[in-house]
PDB file of N, CA, C and O in Angstrom:
ATOM      1  N   MET A   1     -12.366 -20.863 -17.853  1.00  0.00           N
ATOM      2  CA  MET A   1     -12.318 -19.640 -17.093  1.00  0.00           C
ATOM      3  C   MET A   1     -10.851 -19.264 -16.869  1.00  0.00           C
ATOM      4  O   MET A   1     -10.028 -20.106 -16.508  1.00  0.00           O
ATOM      5  N   ALA A   2     -10.546 -18.007 -17.086  1.00  0.00           N
ATOM      6  CA  ALA A   2      -9.175 -17.533 -16.942  1.00  0.00           C
ATOM      7  C   ALA A   2      -8.794 -17.413 -15.472  1.00  0.00           C
ATOM      8  O   ALA A   2      -9.622 -17.107 -14.615  1.00  0.00           O
ATOM      9  N   ILE A   3      -7.540 -17.658 -15.214  1.00  0.00           N
ATOM     10  CA  ILE A   3      -7.029 -17.508 -13.858  1.00  0.00           C
ATOM     11  C   ILE A   3      -6.805 -16.032 -13.581  1.00  0.00           C
ATOM     12  O   ILE A   3      -6.204 -15.326 -14.390  1.00  0.00           O
ATOM     13  N   SER A   4      -7.289 -15.569 -12.438  1.00  0.00           N
ATOM     14  CA  SER A   4      -7.094 -14.170 -12.060  1.00  0.00           C
ATOM     15  C   SER A   4      -6.668 -14.109 -10.603  1.00  0.00           C
ATOM     16  O   SER A   4      -7.007 -14.977  -9.799  1.00  0.00           O
ATOM     17  N   TYR A   5      -5.929 -13.077 -10.289  1.00  0.00           N
ATOM     18  CA  TYR A   5      -5.444 -12.875  -8.936  1.00  0.00           C
ATOM     19  C   TYR A   5      -5.339 -11.381  -8.679  1.00  0.00           C
ATOM     20  O   TYR A   5      -5.445 -10.582  -9.609  1.00  0.00           O
ATOM     21  N   LYS A   6      -5.133 -11.002  -7.431  1.00  0.00           N
ATOM     22  CA  LYS A   6      -5.022  -9.587  -7.072  1.00  0.00           C
ATOM     23  C   LYS A   6      -3.554  -9.213  -6.915  1.00  0.00           C
ATOM     24  O   LYS A   6      -2.749  -9.965  -6.365  1.00  0.00           O
ATOM     25  N   GLN A   7      -3.237  -8.023  -7.417  1.00  0.00           N
ATOM     26  CA  GLN A   7      -1.878  -7.494  -7.334  1.00  0.00           C
ATOM     27  C   GLN A   7      -1.984  -6.008  -7.006  1.00  0.00           C
ATOM     28  O   GLN A   7      -2.966  -5.363  -7.373  1.00  0.00           O
ATOM     29  N   LYS A   8      -0.998  -5.466  -6.329  1.00  0.00           N
ATOM     30  CA  LYS A   8      -1.034  -4.043  -5.997  1.00  0.00           C
ATOM     31  C   LYS A   8      -0.824  -3.199  -7.237  1.00  0.00           C
ATOM     32  O   LYS A   8      -0.147  -3.613  -8.177  1.00  0.00           O
ATOM     33  N   CYS A   9      -1.409  -2.017  -7.231  1.00  0.00           N
ATOM     34  CA  CYS A   9      -1.318  -1.070  -8.335  1.00  0.00           C
ATOM     35  C   CYS A   9       0.144  -0.718  -8.594  1.00  0.00           C
ATOM     36  O   CYS A   9       0.919  -0.543  -7.654  1.00  0.00           O
ATOM     37  N   SER A  10       0.518  -0.615  -9.861  1.00  0.00           N
ATOM     38  CA  SER A  10       1.904  -0.315 -10.219  1.00  0.00           C
ATOM     39  C   SER A  10       2.267   1.144  -9.962  1.00  0.00           C
ATOM     40  O   SER A  10       3.446   1.464  -9.814  1.00  0.00           O
ATOM     41  N   ARG A  11       1.290   2.019  -9.905  1.00  0.00           N
ATOM     42  CA  ARG A  11       1.569   3.437  -9.673  1.00  0.00           C
ATOM     43  C   ARG A  11       1.602   3.792  -8.192  1.00  0.00           C
ATOM     44  O   ARG A  11       2.617   4.279  -7.692  1.00  0.00           O
ATOM     45  N   CYS A  12       0.497   3.551  -7.488  1.00  0.00           N
ATOM     46  CA  CYS A  12       0.391   4.012  -6.099  1.00  0.00           C
ATOM     47  C   CYS A  12       0.854   2.969  -5.083  1.00  0.00           C
ATOM     48  O   CYS A  12       1.188   3.328  -3.954  1.00  0.00           O
ATOM     49  N   LYS A  13       0.879   1.719  -5.445  1.00  0.00           N
ATOM     50  CA  LYS A  13       1.288   0.615  -4.566  1.00  0.00           C
ATOM     51  C   LYS A  13       0.417   0.494  -3.314  1.00  0.00           C
ATOM     52  O   LYS A  13       0.867  -0.032  -2.296  1.00  0.00           O
ATOM     53  N   GLN A  14      -0.838   0.981  -3.385  1.00  0.00           N
ATOM     54  CA  GLN A  14      -1.742   0.904  -2.232  1.00  0.00           C
ATOM     55  C   GLN A  14      -2.956   0.041  -2.520  1.00  0.00           C
ATOM     56  O   GLN A  14      -3.292  -0.832  -1.720  1.00  0.00           O
ATOM     57  N   ASN A  15      -3.618   0.263  -3.640  1.00  0.00           N
ATOM     58  CA  ASN A  15      -4.858  -0.434  -3.965  1.00  0.00           C
ATOM     59  C   ASN A  15      -4.562  -1.710  -4.739  1.00  0.00           C
ATOM     60  O   ASN A  15      -3.570  -1.804  -5.461  1.00  0.00           O
ATOM     61  N   PHE A  16      -5.447  -2.693  -4.571  1.00  0.00           N
ATOM     62  CA  PHE A  16      -5.305  -3.945  -5.297  1.00  0.00           C
ATOM     63  C   PHE A  16      -6.111  -3.904  -6.594  1.00  0.00           C
ATOM     64  O   PHE A  16      -7.160  -3.264  -6.668  1.00  0.00           O
ATOM     65  N   VAL A  17      -5.602  -4.598  -7.614  1.00  0.00           N
ATOM     66  CA  VAL A  17      -6.226  -4.666  -8.930  1.00  0.00           C
ATOM     67  C   VAL A  17      -6.353  -6.126  -9.314  1.00  0.00           C
ATOM     68  O   VAL A  17      -5.433  -6.910  -9.080  1.00  0.00           O
ATOM     69  N   LEU A  18      -7.480  -6.503  -9.900  1.00  0.00           N
ATOM     70  CA  LEU A  18      -7.667  -7.856 -10.385  1.00  0.00           C
ATOM     71  C   LEU A  18      -6.873  -8.030 -11.678  1.00  0.00           C
ATOM     72  O   LEU A  18      -7.069  -7.271 -12.627  1.00  0.00           O
ATOM     73  N   VAL A  19      -5.986  -9.011 -11.725  1.00  0.00           N
ATOM     74  CA  VAL A  19      -5.044  -9.185 -12.827  1.00  0.00           C
ATOM     75  C   VAL A  19      -5.259 -10.542 -13.489  1.00  0.00           C
ATOM     76  O   VAL A  19      -5.491 -11.544 -12.813  1.00  0.00           O
ATOM     77  N   THR A  20      -5.178 -10.563 -14.826  1.00  0.00           N
ATOM     78  CA  THR A  20      -5.170 -11.815 -15.586  1.00  0.00           C
ATOM     79  C   THR A  20      -3.857 -11.901 -16.350  1.00  0.00           C
ATOM     80  O   THR A  20      -2.988 -11.045 -16.187  1.00  0.00           O
ATOM     81  N   TRP A  21      -3.709 -12.908 -17.166  1.00  0.00           N
ATOM     82  CA  TRP A  21      -2.455 -13.078 -17.900  1.00  0.00           C
ATOM     83  C   TRP A  21      -2.263 -11.998 -18.959  1.00  0.00           C
ATOM     84  O   TRP A  21      -1.142 -11.798 -19.427  1.00  0.00           O
ATOM     85  N   LYS A  22      -3.324 -11.297 -19.346  1.00  0.00           N
ATOM     86  CA  LYS A  22      -3.226 -10.238 -20.354  1.00  0.00           C
ATOM     87  C   LYS A  22      -2.742  -8.915 -19.782  1.00  0.00           C
ATOM     88  O   LYS A  22      -2.224  -8.082 -20.526  1.00  0.00           O
ATOM     89  N   THR A  23      -2.896  -8.701 -18.483  1.00  0.00           N
ATOM     90  CA  THR A  23      -2.567  -7.426 -17.864  1.00  0.00           C
ATOM     91  C   THR A  23      -1.059  -7.289 -17.704  1.00  0.00           C
ATOM     92  O   THR A  23      -0.427  -8.067 -16.988  1.00  0.00           O
ATOM     93  N   LYS A  24      -0.489  -6.293 -18.378  1.00  0.00           N
ATOM     94  CA  LYS A  24       0.953  -6.074 -18.290  1.00  0.00           C
ATOM     95  C   LYS A  24       1.307  -5.034 -17.230  1.00  0.00           C
ATOM     96  O   LYS A  24       2.346  -5.145 -16.579  1.00  0.00           O
ATOM     97  N   PHE A  25       0.454  -4.024 -17.051  1.00  0.00           N
ATOM     98  CA  PHE A  25       0.717  -2.923 -16.131  1.00  0.00           C
ATOM     99  C   PHE A  25      -0.552  -2.647 -15.342  1.00  0.00           C
ATOM    100  O   PHE A  25      -1.360  -1.825 -15.773  1.00  0.00           O
ATOM    101  N   PRO A  26      -0.764  -3.305 -14.195  1.00  0.00           N
ATOM    102  CA  PRO A  26      -2.004  -3.126 -13.437  1.00  0.00           C
ATOM    103  C   PRO A  26      -2.092  -1.740 -12.799  1.00  0.00           C
ATOM    104  O   PRO A  26      -1.189  -1.321 -12.074  1.00  0.00           O
ATOM    105  N   VAL A  27      -3.190  -1.035 -13.078  1.00  0.00           N
ATOM    106  CA  VAL A  27      -3.420   0.304 -12.534  1.00  0.00           C
ATOM    107  C   VAL A  27      -4.820   0.320 -11.931  1.00  0.00           C
ATOM    108  O   VAL A  27      -5.775  -0.134 -12.562  1.00  0.00           O
ATOM    109  N   CYS A  28      -4.945   0.841 -10.716  1.00  0.00           N
ATOM    110  CA  CYS A  28      -6.241   0.895 -10.037  1.00  0.00           C
ATOM    111  C   CYS A  28      -7.103   2.020 -10.622  1.00  0.00           C
ATOM    112  O   CYS A  28      -6.622   2.862 -11.380  1.00  0.00           O
ATOM    113  N   TYR A  29      -8.368   2.011 -10.254  1.00  0.00           N
ATOM    114  CA  TYR A  29      -9.308   3.010 -10.758  1.00  0.00           C
ATOM    115  C   TYR A  29      -8.931   4.413 -10.306  1.00  0.00           C
ATOM    116  O   TYR A  29      -9.049   5.363 -11.079  1.00  0.00           O
ATOM    117  N   GLU A  30      -8.486   4.552  -9.080  1.00  0.00           N
ATOM    118  CA  GLU A  30      -8.135   5.873  -8.556  1.00  0.00           C
ATOM    119  C   GLU A  30      -6.993   6.503  -9.353  1.00  0.00           C
ATOM    120  O   GLU A  30      -7.009   7.712  -9.588  1.00  0.00           O
ATOM    121  N   CYS A  31      -6.015   5.721  -9.769  1.00  0.00           N
ATOM    122  CA  CYS A  31      -4.893   6.246 -10.559  1.00  0.00           C
ATOM    123  C   CYS A  31      -5.313   6.515 -12.007  1.00  0.00           C
ATOM    124  O   CYS A  31      -4.783   7.421 -12.650  1.00  0.00           O
ATOM    125  N   GLN A  32      -6.246   5.742 -12.508  1.00  0.00           N
ATOM    126  CA  GLN A  32      -6.678   5.855 -13.900  1.00  0.00           C
ATOM    127  C   GLN A  32      -7.778   6.897 -14.073  1.00  0.00           C
ATOM    128  O   GLN A  32      -8.084   7.287 -15.200  1.00  0.00           O
ATOM    129  N   LYS A  33      -8.366   7.345 -12.994  1.00  0.00           N
ATOM    130  CA  LYS A  33      -9.515   8.247 -13.018  1.00  0.00           C
ATOM    131  C   LYS A  33      -9.212   9.566 -13.744  1.00  0.00           C
ATOM    132  O   LYS A  33     -10.065  10.072 -14.473  1.00  0.00           O
ATOM    133  N   SER A  34      -8.020  10.123 -13.555  1.00  0.00           N
ATOM    134  CA  SER A  34      -7.676  11.398 -14.192  1.00  0.00           C
ATOM    135  C   SER A  34      -7.603  11.269 -15.711  1.00  0.00           C
ATOM    136  O   SER A  34      -7.904  12.229 -16.420  1.00  0.00           O
ATOM    137  N   GLN A  35      -7.213  10.119 -16.218  1.00  0.00           N
ATOM    138  CA  GLN A  35      -7.147   9.909 -17.660  1.00  0.00           C
ATOM    139  C   GLN A  35      -8.523   9.709 -18.272  1.00  0.00           C
ATOM    140  O   GLN A  35      -8.733  10.003 -19.449  1.00  0.00           O
ATOM    141  N   LEU A  36      -9.460   9.210 -17.478  1.00  0.00           N
ATOM    142  CA  LEU A  36     -10.797   8.908 -17.985  1.00  0.00           C
ATOM    143  C   LEU A  36     -11.718  10.115 -17.995  1.00  0.00           C
ATOM    144  O   LEU A  36     -12.761  10.083 -18.649  1.00  0.00           O
ATOM    145  N   GLN A  37     -11.360  11.182 -17.285  1.00  0.00           N
ATOM    146  CA  GLN A  37     -12.217  12.358 -17.232  1.00  0.00           C
ATOM    147  C   GLN A  37     -12.071  13.176 -18.508  1.00  0.00           C
ATOM    148  O   GLN A  37     -10.979  13.279 -19.066  1.00  0.00           O
ATOM    149  N   GLY A  38     -13.165  13.751 -18.962  1.00  0.00           N
ATOM    150  CA  GLY A  38     -13.158  14.587 -20.146  1.00  0.00           C
ATOM    151  C   GLY A  38     -14.572  14.776 -20.665  1.00  0.00           C
ATOM    152  O   GLY A  38     -15.517  14.150 -20.185  1.00  0.00           O
ATOM    153  N   ASP A  39     -14.697  15.641 -21.643  1.00  0.00           N
ATOM    154  CA  ASP A  39     -16.000  15.907 -22.238  1.00  0.00           C
ATOM    155  C   ASP A  39     -16.168  15.097 -23.514  1.00  0.00           C
ATOM    156  O   ASP A  39     -15.240  14.969 -24.313  1.00  0.00           O
ATOM    157  N   ILE A  40     -17.360  14.556 -23.690  1.00  0.00           N
ATOM    158  CA  ILE A  40     -17.699  13.804 -24.891  1.00  0.00           C
ATOM    159  C   ILE A  40     -18.546  14.712 -25.767  1.00  0.00           C
ATOM    160  O   ILE A  40     -19.564  15.240 -25.320  1.00  0.00           O
ATOM    161  N   THR A  41     -18.124  14.897 -27.022  1.00  0.00           N
ATOM    162  CA  THR A  41     -18.824  15.813 -27.910  1.00  0.00           C
ATOM    163  C   THR A  41     -19.853  15.109 -28.794  1.00  0.00           C
ATOM    164  O   THR A  41     -20.848  15.725 -29.178  1.00  0.00           O
ATOM    165  N   ASP A  42     -19.640  13.858 -29.119  1.00  0.00           N
ATOM    166  CA  ASP A  42     -20.555  13.113 -29.981  1.00  0.00           C
ATOM    167  C   ASP A  42     -21.835  12.781 -29.210  1.00  0.00           C
ATOM    168  O   ASP A  42     -21.763  12.127 -28.169  1.00  0.00           O
ATOM    169  N   PRO A  43     -23.018  13.221 -29.701  1.00  0.00           N
ATOM    170  CA  PRO A  43     -24.264  12.998 -28.955  1.00  0.00           C
ATOM    171  C   PRO A  43     -24.617  11.520 -28.775  1.00  0.00           C
ATOM    172  O   PRO A  43     -25.161  11.145 -27.737  1.00  0.00           O
ATOM    173  N   GLU A  44     -24.319  10.678 -29.763  1.00  0.00           N
ATOM    174  CA  GLU A  44     -24.629   9.252 -29.639  1.00  0.00           C
ATOM    175  C   GLU A  44     -23.753   8.604 -28.568  1.00  0.00           C
ATOM    176  O   GLU A  44     -24.240   7.806 -27.768  1.00  0.00           O
ATOM    177  N   MET A  45     -22.485   8.939 -28.550  1.00  0.00           N
ATOM    178  CA  MET A  45     -21.577   8.379 -27.556  1.00  0.00           C
ATOM    179  C   MET A  45     -21.903   8.908 -26.166  1.00  0.00           C
ATOM    180  O   MET A  45     -21.768   8.187 -25.178  1.00  0.00           O
ATOM    181  N   LYS A  46     -22.328  10.156 -26.087  1.00  0.00           N
ATOM    182  CA  LYS A  46     -22.697  10.753 -24.803  1.00  0.00           C
ATOM    183  C   LYS A  46     -23.879   9.994 -24.196  1.00  0.00           C
ATOM    184  O   LYS A  46     -23.904   9.733 -22.993  1.00  0.00           O
ATOM    185  N   LYS A  47     -24.857   9.642 -25.036  1.00  0.00           N
ATOM    186  CA  LYS A  47     -26.020   8.902 -24.569  1.00  0.00           C
ATOM    187  C   LYS A  47     -25.604   7.488 -24.134  1.00  0.00           C
ATOM    188  O   LYS A  47     -26.106   6.971 -23.136  1.00  0.00           O
ATOM    189  N   LEU A  48     -24.695   6.874 -24.878  1.00  0.00           N
ATOM    190  CA  LEU A  48     -24.237   5.517 -24.578  1.00  0.00           C
ATOM    191  C   LEU A  48     -23.431   5.462 -23.285  1.00  0.00           C
ATOM    192  O   LEU A  48     -23.589   4.536 -22.489  1.00  0.00           O
ATOM    193  N   LEU A  49     -22.571   6.449 -23.077  1.00  0.00           N
ATOM    194  CA  LEU A  49     -21.650   6.434 -21.938  1.00  0.00           C
ATOM    195  C   LEU A  49     -22.137   7.216 -20.730  1.00  0.00           C
ATOM    196  O   LEU A  49     -21.341   7.536 -19.848  1.00  0.00           O
ATOM    197  N   GLU A  50     -23.398   7.525 -20.670  1.00  0.00           N
ATOM    198  CA  GLU A  50     -23.956   8.251 -19.528  1.00  0.00           C
ATOM    199  C   GLU A  50     -24.189   7.289 -18.379  1.00  0.00           C
ATOM    200  O   GLU A  50     -25.322   6.901 -18.093  1.00  0.00           O
ATOM    201  N   ILE A  51     -23.100   6.909 -17.722  1.00  0.00           N
ATOM    202  CA  ILE A  51     -23.115   5.942 -16.643  1.00  0.00           C
ATOM    203  C   ILE A  51     -22.712   6.654 -15.357  1.00  0.00           C
ATOM    204  O   ILE A  51     -21.699   7.353 -15.349  1.00  0.00           O
ATOM    205  N   PRO A  52     -23.461   6.504 -14.281  1.00  0.00           N
ATOM    206  CA  PRO A  52     -23.078   7.169 -13.029  1.00  0.00           C
ATOM    207  C   PRO A  52     -21.784   6.554 -12.464  1.00  0.00           C
ATOM    208  O   PRO A  52     -21.524   5.361 -12.621  1.00  0.00           O
ATOM    209  N   GLU A  53     -20.997   7.390 -11.815  1.00  0.00           N
ATOM    210  CA  GLU A  53     -19.722   6.929 -11.251  1.00  0.00           C
ATOM    211  C   GLU A  53     -19.971   5.977 -10.104  1.00  0.00           C
ATOM    212  O   GLU A  53     -19.022   5.480  -9.498  1.00  0.00           O
TER     213      GLU A  53
END
């Protein structure tokens, strides 16, 4: 099992993010949310990614 710990977000410095040895730049969900928003045009991917927030 990998070692993980909590570290503050690199952008907002308010929220904590679960970090492992692979994480170089920890960013919380609130800061990353604007990048994740968008429209999906492919019908198969739309069906796959239809997950409630």
